[in-house]
C-alpha positions as CSV (number, residue, x, y, z in Angstrom):
1,M,-6.6,-12.9,-1.7
2,N,-6.5,-14.5,-5.1
3,A,-10.2,-14.0,-5.6
4,G,-9.8,-10.7,-7.4
5,L,-9.8,-7.0,-6.5
6,W,-10.9,-6.0,-3.0
7,I,-13.0,-3.3,-1.7
8,W,-12.8,-1.7,1.8
9,P,-15.9,-3.0,3.6
10,S,-18.0,-0.7,5.7
11,D,-18.6,-3.5,8.4
12,I,-16.1,-3.4,11.2
13,K,-15.8,-7.2,11.4
14,A,-15.2,-7.4,7.7
15,Q,-12.5,-4.6,8.0
16,Q,-10.7,-6.7,10.6
17,K,-10.7,-9.7,8.3
18,V,-9.2,-7.7,5.5
19,L,-6.5,-6.3,7.9
20,Q,-5.7,-9.8,9.1
21,K,-5.2,-10.9,5.5
22,I,-2.9,-8.0,4.9
23,A,-1.0,-8.7,8.1
24,T,-0.4,-12.3,7.0
25,S,0.7,-11.4,3.5
26,P,4.4,-10.7,3.3
27,H,4.1,-8.7,0.1
28,L,1.2,-6.4,1.1
29,L,2.6,-5.6,4.5
30,L,6.1,-5.0,3.2
31,A,4.9,-2.7,0.4
32,M,2.8,-0.7,2.9
33,T,5.8,-0.4,5.2
34,F,8.1,0.8,2.5
35,L,5.5,3.3,1.2
36,M,5.0,4.7,4.7
37,S,8.8,5.2,5.1
38,N,9.1,7.3,1.9
39,K,7.3,10.6,2.0
40,E,7.7,11.3,-1.7
41,G,6.3,7.9,-2.6
42,L,7.9,5.1,-4.6
43,S,7.9,4.3,-8.3
44,N,7.0,0.8,-9.5
45,S,10.7,0.0,-10.1
46,E,11.8,1.4,-6.7
47,L,9.1,-0.6,-4.9
48,D,10.2,-3.7,-6.9
49,D,13.8,-3.2,-5.9
50,L,13.0,-2.7,-2.2
51,T,10.8,-5.8,-1.9
52,A,13.7,-7.7,-3.5
53,D,11.4,-10.5,-4.8
54,N,12.6,-9.8,-8.4
55,S,9.0,-10.1,-9.7
56,N,7.5,-7.1,-11.3
57,W,4.3,-9.1,-11.6
58,M,4.1,-9.5,-7.8
59,T,4.8,-5.8,-7.3
60,L,2.0,-5.0,-9.8
61,W,-0.4,-7.5,-8.0
62,T,0.5,-6.0,-4.6
63,V,-0.1,-2.4,-5.8
64,R,-3.4,-3.3,-7.5
65,Q,-4.7,-4.9,-4.3
66,L,-3.7,-1.9,-2.1
67,T,-5.1,0.6,-4.7
68,A,-8.4,-1.3,-4.9
69,L,-8.7,-1.1,-1.1
70,G,-8.1,2.6,-1.2
71,F,-4.8,2.3,0.7
72,V,-2.5,3.5,-2.1
73,E,-2.9,6.3,-4.6
74,Y,-1.0,6.6,-7.9
75,N,0.4,10.1,-8.7
76,V,1.6,10.9,-12.2
77,D,4.4,13.3,-12.7
78,F,3.4,15.4,-15.8
79,F,7.0,16.7,-16.2
80,G,8.7,13.5,-17.1
81,G,9.5,12.0,-13.8
82,P,8.3,8.5,-12.8
83,A,4.8,8.1,-11.4
84,R,4.8,7.3,-7.7
85,Y,2.6,5.3,-5.3
86,Q,1.8,6.8,-2.0
87,L,-0.2,5.7,1.0
88,T,-3.5,7.4,1.5
89,E,-4.8,8.5,4.9
90,L,-6.8,5.2,5.0
91,G,-3.7,3.2,4.2
92,R,-1.7,5.0,6.9
93,N,-4.4,4.3,9.5
94,A,-4.7,0.7,8.4
95,L,-1.0,0.2,8.7
96,G,-1.1,1.7,12.2
97,M,-3.9,-0.8,13.2
98,I,-1.9,-3.7,11.8
99,T,1.4,-2.8,13.3
100,G,0.2,-1.2,16.5
101,Q,2.5,1.7,15.8
102,P,1.4,5.4,15.9
103,V,0.3,6.8,12.5
104,Q,2.6,9.3,10.9
105,Q,0.6,12.1,9.5
106,K,1.3,13.3,5.9
107,S,2.9,16.7,6.0
108,P,0.9,19.4,4.2
109,V,2.2,20.3,0.8
């Protein structure tokens, strides 16, 4: 995981390895779980508060890894609100595969 940014592989076996790494990482799995539970998404500071590790650096590292995989998207609010991270469809499906729980579909806007 410390080897740099990831990409979501096209090979099924390589995908399973990435999912196993996420499942064993307390930060990545916890961040995905919190993002799944909040439909509006979470700002950087909200995610940092929820993970309660008091490390903005660790939150940034976590979000970068998940964004590089395509599991998280970053949405900017052009009217002064905080930007928010949200799980993508791929991220919701990956979390469902890791946890074995059914995937919650994103409600249409």
